[in-house]
C-alpha positions, 0 to 999 in steps of 0.5 A: 152425229151426221158425218161422225164415225159410223163403226158398228160392232158385232160379236161374230163374223156370222152376225156381221155378215148378216147385218151387212146383208140386211136391208137398211131401215130408217127409224123415225124417233121423237124426243119430247123434253122439258127443263126447269119444271120446279114442281110447278103443279099448277103454276102459270106464267109468261113464256117467251118464244122467239121474242113473242110473249105467251101469257098464262102458259103452263100447269102440269096437267095441261103440259101432260096433255100437250106431251100426249098429243105430240106423241100421238100425232108423231106416231100417227104419221110414223107408225114405226116411230118411237118416242123418248121423254126427257128432262134436263134438270131442276125438276124439283126445288124452288117449288110452289107450296103444293109440291114444296110442302110435300118435299116434291113427292107429287112432282115425282108422281107427275113425272111418272105419269108423264112417262119421263124416261131419262133425266139429269140433275140441276142445281136445285136437286142439290138444295137439300142435298143429293141424299135427300133427293135420292131418298125422294126418288126411291120413295124412302120414308123420311126420318121421324119428325123431320118434316111436317105431318102432311109430308109424313102422311103423303103416299110416296111413289118411286121415280121411274126415270133414269138419272144420268149425271157424268160430271159430278163425282164423289171426292172420296172415291171418284164415283158418280154419287148415289149409284147413278150412272154417267149415261144410259143406252136405249134401243129403237127397232124396226123390222129386226133392225136396232139402233142404240141411242145414248143419253149423257147427263151433265150439270153446270159447274156453277153449282158450288156458287148456287147451293149451300156449301154443305150440300156441294163440298163432297163433290167434284164438278168436272168440265162439261165439255171434257166430260161429254167428250170422254163419254161420247167416245166411250159410247161410240166404242159400244156401237152408239152413234146417236147421242143425246146430251141432257145438260143443265147449262144455259142457252139462248138463241135468236134466228137459230143462232145459239149463244151462252154456255151450251153453245160454248160447250159444243164448240169445245166438244167439236174442237176437242173431238171433231168426230164426236157424235153428239146429235141433240143437246137439251139445255136448261138453267136460265129458263130461255127459249132456245132452238138452233144448231151448233156444228151438227148438233141441235140445241134446245131449251123450253123456258121453265115451269112447264110453260112450254115443251120441246119436240125434236124429231129425226130419222135413224139409219140402221146401217150407220146407227146414226141420224140421217141428218140434224134433227128438227125441233119445235118449242111450243107454249102450253096454252089453254086454248081448248085444242088440248085437254089436261091429263086427268090423271095428272090433274088428280095428283095436283088436286090431291096435293093441293087439298093436303096443303090447303089448310096452310096455303089458303090462309089469308095473311094480308090485303093488297092495294089492288087485285093485280098480282105483284110482278117479279118481272124486271125492267131494263134496269133489272129492277122489279116491283116484287124485288122491292117488296121482298127486300123492303120486308127483310129490312122491316122485319130485321128492324122489328127483331131489334137490328139496326138494319140499313139495307137488304140485298137479295139474289133475283133468282130467289124470287120464284113467282109473282105474288098472286092476289085474289079477286078480293085483294086477299094474299094467302100464305101459299102465294107468299110462299111461292115467292120465297120458297127456299127457306134460306136463313136471313143473316144480318151482316156488317159491310162497309160502303166499299164492300157494298159497292163491290157486290153491286159492281159484281153484277156487271162483272157477271154480265148481269146473268145474276143480279140483286134486288135491294132496299134502302139503296139506289144505284146508277150504272153506265156503259162499260169501259171494255167489251167484256162488260156491257155496263159498270157501276157508277154511283151508290147512294142511300134511298134519300140520295145520300152517298155511302161512306166507303169506310162506314159500316152498315147493317145489311140483310142477306140470305145464307146463300149469298153469305156463302158467295152464291151466284158468284157474289164473292164480295158477300163472303167478306161480310161480318155476321152479327146475327140472323132472323127467320127464313126468307119464307117466314120473313115474307109471310110475317111481314105481310101479316104485320102490314095487315095487323096495322090495317094497311095494304101491301103495295109495291112498284118499280121506283127507280132504285136502279137507273142507267146513265149514259156517259153524256148524261154523266158529263152533263150532270157533272157540269151542272153540279160543278156550276152550282157549287161555283155559283153558290160559293162565296169566300170571305177575304183572308187576312194575314194572321187569320185563324180560319177561312170562312164562307158559304157554299152548297149545304153539306159540302166538304170544304178543304183548305190547303196552305203550305202543304197542310190540309184542313177540312170542314163541312158546310152546315144546313145553310151552307156556312163553313169555317175551315181552321188554319195554322195562323203562323202560316197565314202570311201576306201573299200566301196561297190557299187552295180551296176544294169544295166537294158536294154530297155526290162527290162533285168537286170544284177548286179555287185559290185564295191569296192572303191579304194584308190587314185592312181597315174594318170598312174594307173587309167585306165578303165577296164572291169567289174571284176568278181562278185557275179552275180544276174540277173533278167528279170522283165517281165518274172520273171525268175531269174538266179543266176550264178557265172561269169567266171574270165576274169580279172586275174591280174586286180582289186581284185574281189568282195567277197574277205575280205576287209583286203585282198583288202586293203593289196593288194592295200597297197602293190601296192602303195608301189611298185609304190612309190619305182619305182618313187623314183628310177627313180628320183634318176637315173635322178638326177645322170645323171644330 
């Protein structure tokens, strides 16, 4: 790193003197990088670079053509320049069918053809275990019968790249697994002057949250920054001053300012070892364009799936053994614009792989409503049309299997591709498999309403880095109460708007990855497993087949299953709901000795009456009518009953009723609720309002809050008047007779 230690090492005094006398050489060097390729042999999609969208980017053959052109262009300008090609993890895993069905063996061949020199692990290299990934790299034959015949028959080729991984160690012996090394050293030369370049590999320490337990439990995952410091120091003792980190850790940038974990790692490295010599940091994992500098380190990322590539260039000083200055970088989209030709050898590998799986992938399994692909792209609320379709499919197929499934929740990261639709509106097996390629088993679990709310709330505790798609549910969220979380969960209801009961148990379909707390959703580990259906891949395929068999079409859209509400929106909605409760509530007069309190309010509302510390509750029927039982011996003249009405959304309104003396039948008529000292509460929003109610009952019953003696006096006077009227009428009748 520029400004770092520049000590060089030699074996004898003579060689040291010779090196000092030799003329300094400046050696141009280029690093071409990719990350998160995910076996994307023929995938295209949108690449977002510096806020600009590039559509239809990608394919392996075109990516290879771009890499070749970039290297040729560099060497035309720098005849003595040298190029390294690197990848920063997730080379395989979550792959489309023409790679995934062949255990990603075609991707290994393509990486060889692309001349990738050094790579590291991503979390997806753990998807089937590191032993299986190692087998693929070594081109070892799979166990007989383990995979389908097309996989067994595929002509393998051992990987030519070196895998470096420094922060994963066996728990058993503390060594890096599978014989891999924490770093490797390459050399560049010019006119007899040589400079060493070190490559260190690290993977996100989130791996235990991202893969099945059986595939990570044998390893320790060490802090990335501490690991980088440890090995960059070791490299410097070997005379290596030019150091590159391949890190499967997330990054973002805007106007050259880098954020996310990659930036945090380098800040920690710079604090721990100010003399560190890390010059370039290739990031990955979150599929975000990055190009910026932290300290004296260039940090870059190339989106994903071969839709863009990184071109870093710099100059090495043979006297300092380090970069002359911070390297420059460009991130370029891979576009079919005619200026770059696809690599023919890579295309041949892709064509062969696609042909081998064609009998499976090209089978038509369904028909879409339109000829447009169903997009996995999320809106501002993190909802996608494809996410809705996938989770709806999981609920439907769980019910078809005999479960009383209420909801489905799936991690958005498990939805890997848009659902491609042919021009004739046909949907193929391969298109469906591309959407759900993992083959994770779908579990049916029991969760309480409280537990469901907990996992939905965790989306915001994770700052929405990881989030869920859902079926059968609706949720709203609002602004967070602290700077740590931009948003927080507000309400959760069923799809029809009915609130979830905190204590009721529901059946939820989730994959086994989430069941183990994957993506940091620890709340799922509290769920009770009651059964399982097929894999996510097979479930999605079978759902589309089912829709086809019913002579229906597949259709999906964003429906507003997730919505944002500002605090002002919430306050206004609360007030409107409370006013509706107030306006719709009438309470029949309550007389001494009455066994209950009755009236009418919002349909489905919970009505609680509290008399002398004893509370009883009833639910209003579909017409809004309710009858709350009371303890008759407590219903005495002047006693105060507190009545709380709570609607289905948790909005509450409260009033009071005074027990009246028994009157003649003619005066016992129903009347609207009188004015009261009103306390309203929305239990979901925790926004409280204490407002006086305007007097709309002039000439009716006395209002709560008047002194008891006044109340009794008024009722006594009213009773005397009634008695007098009845007596006079009786006297007149007798006289007429």
